C-alpha positions as CSV (number, residue, x, y, z in Angstrom):
1,M,10.6,-16.0,-33.6
2,R,8.7,-13.0,-34.9
3,E,8.3,-9.6,-33.5
4,N,4.9,-8.5,-32.1
5,H,3.6,-5.1,-33.1
6,L,3.1,-4.0,-29.5
7,P,6.0,-2.0,-28.0
8,G,7.9,-3.8,-25.4
9,W,6.7,-7.3,-26.5
10,T,8.4,-10.1,-28.4
11,D,6.7,-13.3,-29.2
12,R,7.2,-16.8,-30.5
13,C,5.3,-20.0,-31.0
14,D,6.2,-23.2,-29.1
15,D,4.6,-26.6,-28.8
16,R,1.9,-25.1,-26.6
17,G,1.0,-21.9,-28.3
18,V,2.2,-18.3,-28.6
19,L,4.5,-16.9,-25.9
20,A,5.3,-13.3,-25.4
21,V,8.0,-11.5,-23.2
22,R,7.5,-8.0,-21.9
23,R,8.8,-5.9,-19.1
24,A,6.9,-6.5,-15.9
25,K,4.9,-3.9,-14.1
26,P,4.2,-3.5,-10.4
27,A,0.8,-5.1,-10.9
28,D,2.6,-8.3,-12.1
29,A,4.1,-9.0,-8.7
30,G,1.2,-11.2,-7.6
31,D,1.7,-13.4,-10.7
32,C,5.4,-13.8,-10.1
33,V,4.7,-14.7,-6.5
34,A,2.2,-17.3,-7.6
35,I,4.8,-18.9,-9.9
36,V,7.2,-19.1,-6.9
37,R,4.6,-20.6,-4.6
38,G,3.9,-23.2,-7.3
39,L,7.5,-24.4,-7.0
40,P,7.9,-25.2,-3.3
41,E,10.8,-27.6,-4.0
42,Y,12.9,-24.7,-5.3
43,F,12.0,-21.8,-3.1
44,T,11.8,-21.3,0.7
45,E,8.8,-19.6,2.4
46,D,10.6,-16.2,2.6
47,V,11.1,-16.0,-1.2
48,P,7.6,-14.7,-2.3
49,D,8.0,-11.5,-0.3
50,K,11.6,-11.0,-1.6
51,V,10.4,-11.6,-5.2
52,A,7.6,-9.0,-4.8
53,A,10.0,-6.4,-3.4
54,D,12.7,-7.1,-6.0
55,L,10.2,-6.8,-8.8
56,L,9.6,-3.2,-7.7
57,A,13.2,-2.4,-7.3
58,H,14.9,-4.0,-10.3
59,S,14.3,-4.8,-14.0
60,T,11.9,-7.7,-14.5
61,W,10.8,-9.6,-17.6
62,L,7.6,-11.6,-17.7
63,A,6.9,-14.5,-20.1
64,V,3.2,-14.9,-20.8
65,D,1.1,-17.4,-22.8
66,G,-1.8,-15.3,-23.9
67,R,-2.6,-13.5,-20.7
68,T,-1.2,-16.2,-18.4
69,P,2.3,-15.6,-16.9
70,V,4.5,-18.6,-17.2
71,G,7.9,-17.3,-16.1
72,F,9.9,-14.3,-15.0
73,A,13.4,-13.0,-14.5
74,I,14.5,-10.3,-12.1
75,V,17.8,-8.7,-12.8
76,E,19.8,-6.3,-10.6
77,R,22.2,-4.0,-12.5
78,R,25.2,-3.8,-10.3
79,F,27.6,-1.8,-12.5
80,A,27.5,-0.3,-16.0
81,H,28.7,-3.6,-17.4
82,A,27.7,-6.2,-14.8
83,A,24.4,-7.5,-13.3
84,E,23.0,-10.4,-11.4
85,I,19.9,-12.5,-12.1
86,L,18.3,-12.4,-8.7
87,W,15.3,-14.6,-9.5
88,F,14.4,-16.8,-12.5
89,A,11.4,-19.1,-12.5
90,I,9.2,-20.9,-15.0
91,T,5.9,-22.4,-13.9
92,A,6.0,-26.1,-13.3
93,S,3.8,-27.0,-16.3
94,R,6.1,-25.2,-18.7
95,R,9.5,-26.4,-17.4
96,G,11.4,-28.5,-20.0
97,H,9.6,-26.9,-23.0
98,G,12.1,-24.2,-23.9
99,V,10.3,-21.3,-22.1
100,G,13.3,-20.7,-19.8
101,S,15.8,-20.8,-22.6
102,W,13.7,-18.4,-24.6
103,L,13.1,-16.0,-21.7
104,L,16.8,-16.0,-20.8
105,D,17.8,-15.3,-24.4
106,R,15.4,-12.3,-24.6
107,V,16.7,-10.9,-21.2
108,L,20.4,-11.4,-22.1
109,G,19.8,-9.9,-25.5
110,E,18.3,-6.7,-24.1
111,L,21.0,-6.4,-21.4
112,S,23.7,-6.9,-24.1
113,E,22.1,-4.2,-26.2
114,D,22.2,-1.9,-23.1
115,G,26.0,-2.5,-22.7
116,L,26.0,-5.4,-20.2
117,R,29.1,-7.6,-20.5
118,L,29.0,-9.9,-17.5
119,I,26.0,-11.6,-15.7
120,E,26.0,-13.6,-12.5
121,V,23.6,-16.0,-11.0
122,K,23.6,-17.9,-7.7
123,T,22.0,-21.3,-7.2
124,L,22.2,-24.2,-4.8
125,D,25.5,-26.0,-5.2
126,A,25.7,-29.7,-6.0
127,G,27.4,-30.2,-2.6
128,A,24.0,-29.7,-0.9
129,G,23.0,-33.1,-2.4
130,Y,19.5,-31.7,-3.3
131,E,18.3,-33.4,-6.5
132,P,15.8,-30.8,-7.9
133,Y,18.7,-28.4,-8.4
134,R,20.6,-30.7,-10.7
135,A,18.4,-29.5,-13.6
136,T,18.8,-25.9,-12.5
137,R,22.6,-26.1,-12.6
138,A,22.5,-27.9,-16.0
139,F,20.2,-25.1,-17.4
140,W,22.7,-22.4,-16.5
141,E,25.7,-24.4,-17.8
142,K,23.8,-25.2,-21.0
143,H,23.5,-21.4,-21.5
144,G,27.2,-20.7,-21.1
145,F,27.4,-19.9,-17.4
146,L,30.5,-21.1,-15.7
147,K,30.8,-21.9,-12.0
148,I,33.5,-19.8,-10.5
149,D,33.0,-20.4,-6.7
150,T,31.0,-22.0,-4.0
151,I,30.2,-20.0,-0.8
152,D,28.8,-21.5,2.4
153,P,27.3,-19.7,4.1
154,L,26.4,-17.0,1.6
155,P,24.9,-14.0,3.5
156,D,21.1,-14.4,3.7
157,W,21.4,-18.1,3.0
158,S,21.1,-20.8,5.7
159,P,24.4,-22.6,6.5
160,G,24.5,-26.0,4.8
161,N,23.0,-24.6,1.6
162,P,26.1,-23.8,-0.4
163,A,25.7,-21.2,-3.1
164,A,27.2,-22.0,-6.5
165,I,28.3,-18.8,-8.2
166,Y,28.0,-18.8,-12.0
167,V,28.9,-16.1,-14.5
168,A,28.6,-15.6,-18.2
169,S,30.0,-13.0,-20.5
170,L,27.9,-11.4,-23.1
171,P,29.1,-10.2,-26.5
172,P,29.3,-6.5,-27.0
173,A,26.3,-5.0,-28.7
174,L,26.7,-4.3,-32.4
175,S,26.6,-0.6,-33.1
176,G,24.2,0.3,-35.8
């Protein structure tokens, strides 16, 4: 990976070109909503509006290929040392190519540098028997997230869609 000369951007090359990650702006909400709408097997119809609202209220990172958004992460800082990844999505054509791993690494690196020590994510539990989320759970587990609980019903989730609660610890930032 090499650093880009533009403030707020980092970039790297993958098998499909140059990718960059930057903090999202309010104008990026439509692009994030488009990514969600392109993944109907993962997101219910109410999610696009939630993503648009959460992008405005919380820290959001956008992965772009040239000028084309290919993924995003929205993180809510809950406490000085703890946060939750509210939304994380990679466009269908880029899934399985390392974009999600790279985006997550950039996000967690920034959060660690800012003093974050614990991060949480919720996803559909295996008990739901919904095949598309097998890869999602494997992604989080591959990146060191540990399942600590299953809640059904989770507030704001429909009964019968058990939420798997995952957490990961981050190393303390090295002081310069």
